[in-house]
C-alpha positions, 0 to 999 in steps of 0.5 A: 644361850638366849638373852633376857630380851629374847626371853621377855619377848617370848613370854610377852607373846605367850602371855596373850594366849587365851588358853593361858590360865587353863594351861597353868592350871593343868600343869600345876596339877600334874605335880611330880609327873612334870618334866621340871620335877623329873629334873629335880629327881635327876639332881637329887641323884646327882647330889646323892652321888656327890655326897657318897663320894665326899664321905666314902673315904671317911667310911673306908679309912679304918679299913685302909690303915694298918692300925688297931685304933680307929682314927678321930676317936676321942682320946683316952680322957673320954669315956670309951667303948666297952671291951666288947666293942674294942674286941669287935673292932680288932676282929673287924680289922682282921677281916678288912685286911683279908680282903683289901690292902692296908697302909701305914698312915699315921693319924696325922697323915690320915687327917691331911688326906681326909681334909684335902677334899676341902683344900680347894673348896674355899677358892672354887665356889664363887668363880664356879657359881659366877661361870655357871650363871653366865655360861650355863649350868648343864656343862659346868655341873655335868663336868664336875659330876663326871670328873669327881666320879671318874677320880673316885674310881682311881682312888684305890690306885692312887692310894697304892701309888702313894699319899702325895698322888692321893692328896692331889687327886682329892684336891681336884675332886673337891673342886669338881664337887664344888662345881656340882654343889654350887652350879646347880642352883642356877638352873632353877632361875629359869625352871622353877615357877615361884610357887614351886621353888621350895619343893623343887630345890628341896627335892634336889637337895634331899639327895645329900641326906639320902647319900649320907644315909646310904653310905653310912648304912652300907659302907662298912658292910662293903668294906667287911665283905668284898673289900674297901676298894669296891666302895669307891668302884660302886659309888664312882660308877653310880656317879658315872651313870648319873652323867648318862641322865644329866647330859641328855635330859638337863638343859639350862632353859625350858625354851630350848629343851627338846623333850618338854611339852609345849603346855609345860613350857608355857606354864613355866615361862609365864610364871616367870614372866614378872621375874628378871631371870637373865644373868648379870654380867657385872656384879654390884659388889658395893650394893651387895656388901651393904645389903642387910637381907643378903648378910642375913642369909650369909649369917644363916648359912654359917650358923646352919652349917656349923651345926650340920658339919658337927653332926655329920662328923660326930654322930657316929662317934657320939653313938659309939662312945656314948651309947657304947654300941658295936660298929655295925649297929653304930653305922645303922643308927648313925644313918637313921637321922639322915634317912628321916632328914631326907624325907623331911626336907622334901615334905618341908618344901612341899609344905612351904609351897602349899602355904604360898600357893594357897595364900595362907602365908606370905613368902617372907613369913614362910621363910622366917617361920621355917628358919625359926623351926629349923633353928630353935627345935634342934638347938633345944633337942641337942642341948637336952641330949645330956640328960637322956644319954642313959636311954638309948631309945630316947637318945636316938629319938632326939637325934632323929627329931633334931635332923627332922626339924633342922631340915626345915631350914632348906625351905627357909633361909637356905633357899632365900637367896633365890628370892632376893637376887635371881639374876645372881643365883650362881654367884651368890650360891658360891659366896654362900658355900664359902661361908658354909665351908668356913663353918665346916672347917672350924666347927668339927675342930672346936667340937673335937677340942671340947670332947677331948678336954672334958669327958663328962661335959664335952658333948654338952659344951659342943651342943651349947656352943652350937645353940649359942651361935645359931640362936643369935644368927636366927635373931639377925635373920628374923630382923633383916631377912627379906623375900623381895627382889633387891634393887641391886639385883634388878636389871639396870636400864642404860640410855646408850646403845 
């Protein structure tokens, strides 16, 4: 791995080239044909694979259990689905049992199995991000992707052996997935020109939405036709195939990449010439704790993922119980908001970089504007769902609009940590993931409590609480958010050798 001194020396030599401006214009125009955009699409595919591996057990567990009641549905106090829907469910379970084994797991065991993926997630993000920032993203993320994909292939076998082995496998798989989700952001410190940072990160991040869309769309169909084990075989195999793209084509530094053109390498290095990209070997913990811009991002992560995990966990339940549709239609309708969200994440990143490159808005204004859109509009839309639940089309329109507008957060506060401390990208992403996992552990539980306690106003209370958390978080970010590199994130100069 090249040092910061070597990199700066190289950039200094390149910056004296008379053809510098021409090279920058040429490779800025190439857009999606550049190698850095190709890397973003590879990362998109990796995030797609990880997301499908995270959700596959949630999709298949109704087919895996010897039970006529779908797990984690609202209890009897909630307005349930129609008799036709219950009949459809029973008939579906009969088809499941015909093509794959089932297990006598009670709801408590099912809850432990589903939650086990997160047991190691609270401890893994910070060390993973720190290690990726120092020793390189390629092998940390690549190893995590490979381990998670291989373990996905063994889930059917582990389920046959016993619950204990399945839980242990899921814990290890969760840690491996954190390696991918946390470590990948370190790669953009040396690959993303400042004017393309939003679009590259959002292209890569949109893979999660795409994965949610696909697994919701086809997961139930695969269980019903060829059996639930093939859900793990197919999506685990896709992850292994991604490794064949990752290791040959992904490098931590464009200076060492064997395939990138000299012109694009010059453009990237010169674009980053004024930015200290060398990883920090020591962490300014006290300065981080006192940094209000960093706390603004941490609060934004917690608030954003509170809403995200609620929507992720309960969109199928909301559609099936409130709209009273059968399971096949529920899967398709649940997938629709995620499909739109995937597209809007990419468009949001492109728009942010367009506004920045044309100098229409300053970077901090872009971050705050996109964050405001991503918080205010979904909050208003979701709170309004209570009054439109009688109309299926309006309800689905509101859910799609909520997903579309919330995607603007990806080019707002959620990418802001790359602006304020590029030297500590890996560590900070790990820290932010901890806040996201905390929100993810709390919000579905709280939502389930509200829904189970009040059949008429439960959903309204869920959305009101989300708005009550997100809007103060937005105010905090608008006041203290910043896009300048912080003093504690700048390279320290030492007088001794």
